[in-house]
N, C-alpha and C positions, 0 to 999 in steps of 0.2 A: 387808864392812868396815862396822862399826857406828859411825856418826857421831852424837854426842849434843851438844846445845847446852845450856849452863848459862846461866841468865839470871834477870832479875827479871820477874815476871808483868806489870808495867805498862810494860815497855820494848817496846811493840807495834811501833812503826815500825822500830826498829833490828833486832829479831829477825826480823820478817817479811821485811825486805829481805835479811837474811842467808839465810833459808830460800829465798827466791826466787832469789838468786844461786847457791846450791848446786844448786837444781833446774835452772837454766840450764846448769850444768856437768855435768848428768846424774848428780848424786850424790844418793842417797837418804838421808834422815836417819832414823836409828833411833828417836830420841826427843828430847824436850825436858824438862829438869828446871828448874823455875822457883821462885824465892823467892816465897812467898805474899804477897799484898798485906796490909799492916797494917790493922787494923780502922779503919773510917772514923769520924772524930770530928766531921765537919761535913757536914750534909746539904745538898742542893741549895738548899732553901728558905732555910736559914741563910746560905749563901754569897751568894745573890742579895740577901737583905735587907741583909747587911753591905756588899756592893758598892754598893748604892743609897745607903746611909747615907753612904759615903765618896766616892762619885762615881768610883770606880775598880773594875776587875774582873780584876786579874792572877791572883788566886787561883783563878778559875773555870777557867782553862786545865787545871788538874789533873783536874777532873771530866769534861771532854770527852775527855780522853785515857785515862781510867781507867774501863773498862766495868763494873768491879765496883761502883763508886759510882754510875755512870750507871744501871745496871739497878735497883739497890737503891732509889734515890731518884727514879726516873723520874716517878712520879705526883706527887711533891712539886714537881718542876720545872715540870711542865705546869700544876699548880694555881696556882703562883705567877705564871707568865709567860703562860700561855695560848697557848704557841707550841710548834712541833714540837721535840723534844729534840735534833735535829741542829743547831739554831741555836746560834750562839756569841755570847757577850757580850764586847764590846770597849769600851775606853775611848777616846773621841776628845775632846780638849780638856776633859777632866774630866767628860764626860757619858757615860752608859751607853747603848750602842746594841746592837741585835740584828743579826746577820749570818746569813742563812739559806742561804748558798751553800756551806757546808762539808758534807762527807760524813763519816759515822762512820769511824773508823780500823778497818781490818781487824785483829782481835785475834789474838794468838798461838794461842789456843785454837781460834778459828774456822779459821785456816789449818791447824792440826794435824788438825782433823776432816776438812777438805776433802781432805787428802792422806794420811790414814790414818797419822799420826805419833803415836806414844804420847807422852802428856804427863802429867807428875806434878808436883804442887806440894809443896814442903817448907817448914817453918818456919825452917830454918837451912841455908844452902848448905854449911856446914862440919860438919854433924852426921853422926853414924853413919848416920842414916836416909838422908841424901843419898848417902853412900858406898854404902849397900846398894842404893839404886835404880840408881845407875850400874853397879854390879856385875851387877844383874839384867838391865840392858840390854846387858851384855857390851861395854862401851864400848871401842872401839879408839882413836878420836880424839875428844877433848873440845874443843869450841869455846866460847869465852867470848862471850856476847852482852850485855855490860855487867853486871859483877858487882863485889861488894866484894872485899877481899883474901881469896884462897882458900888454905887451909892444906894442909900436906903430905899429910894423910890423904886428901884428895880428889884431889890431883895424882898420887898413887900408884896410882889406880884404872885410868886408861886404859892399854891395852896398848902403844900406840905413843907418843903424846904429847898434850899440851894446847897449843892454839894460841890466840893473841890477836892482834888487830890494833890498832895504836897510831896515833893521829891526828897523827903527826909522824915525822920521820926519827930513828931510833935509830942510835947511842947518844947523839947530841947532845942531844936533848930528851926527857927522862923526866918523868913526873909529870902535872900537871893544866894545862888551858888551853894545851896545847903547840902547837896550831896558831896561836893568838894570839901565844905567846911566839916562835915561829919568825919571824913577821912583825916583831915588835918588835925582834928581833935582826938583821933584815935577811937572814935565811936563807930557803932554799927551803921551801915548804910541801909536805908529803908524808905518806905512810903507810908503816908498817912492819908486816909480819907476822912474829911471833916465837914461839918456843916459850916456855912459861911455866915458870919455876923458882921457888924460894923467895923471890927478890927482887922488887922492883917494876920492871917493864919492863927486866929484866936478862937474860932468856933469850936463847938463840942466835937470830940473825936468819936468816930464810928468804928475805925479799923486801923490797925498798925501792922506792918509786915517788914521784917528784916530780910535783907537780900545779900546773898553771898556774892561778892564781886572779885573773888580771888582769881577768876579766869579772865578778868578784864585788865589788860596791860596798860591801858591809856584812859585818860579822862573821857575821850570820845566814846570808847567802847563801853565804859561804865555807864555813861549817860544813856546810851542806846538801850542797854539792858534794864536799867532802872525805869526809864521812860516807858518801855513796853510793859513792864510789870505794873506800873502805876495805872495804866489805862485798863488793864485786866481787873485790877483791884477796884477801880471806880465802878466798872460795870457790875461786878459781883456784889458790891455794897448797895448799888441801886436796886438790884433784885431783892436782896435780903431786907432792905428798908421797906420795900413794897409788901413783903411777906411778914412785916412786923417782927423780924428776928434780930434786930439790932437795938442796943441800948446806948444812947449818947452819953459820953463821959465829958463833963465840963472841963475846960482848961482854966488854969490860974496863971495870970500874966507873969507872976514872979517865978514860975517854974522853968521858964525858958529864956532864951536870949535871941535878940534880933541880929541877923547877919546881913552883910551887904556884899557888893561885888568883890570878888577875891582878886588881889593883885597878881600879876603874871608871875612874879617871883615866888609867891606862895603856891601857885598852881604847879610850878616845877617840882616843889616838894611833894605835892600830892601825886604827880606823875611818877616820881621815883618810887613812892610807896606802892603804887599800883603795879609798876613794872616788877616789883619783888613779890607780887601775889598777896596784896593786902586782904586781910580777913576781918579786921576790926573786932569789936567785942560782941559777937553774935549771941552770947549767953546772957548778956545783961538785959 
């Protein structure tokens, strides 16, 4: 059974967690096909100088999570800061500080090398080149590891199906920021593993799981917990699908609602609910 993951090359944490979860289910991954990183337009030195000028450093998070830029501009970062490249720059009360207690993120490529997983980067995940790579890998099951809208020519390649995991309960919450929208609407937070079709989050449902987030005091903490659980669910469902133990349940478009990016003012309401120990309707 050839399992292939489709992803973006910079989604290291997400994809590595999926790979680790699959390994825990004793499933071997045939390959990873990743969208290549766009050319870097800002060097480490430029980013550090800009951060110091403005007293903030949010844009630097990108460089510490993107090893392509990290490796390319490592010498510039050391020259400007005189510190080890695993240090991170953070803003506290408008002042720039160095934190040296962070470790480099294990990259997708590093994990693939460690476990003899074939990896290919492409310029467009919907291109004939990508389809050819998936065909070369004899893809049976394609798993999404954080991708843009994928077109029919790619979805037609896997012999069995394509699976995605969604950060909310379907069909009720489709779209973006759905974990936050679940809390805003007083609903249970959860994850859904579903087959992928031509629509957005409309494919047949294979598995749904509600998640207790009462111990998550912030949106960030909630997303970490739900994200980790969704990767475990995706791996478990992949194994059960291979063992023919799952029955897909078709979705009906009228059953759910499409959500979009949540405004910051609404996120503050969600934060307040989480701070009070939000539980949602776990019984429904």
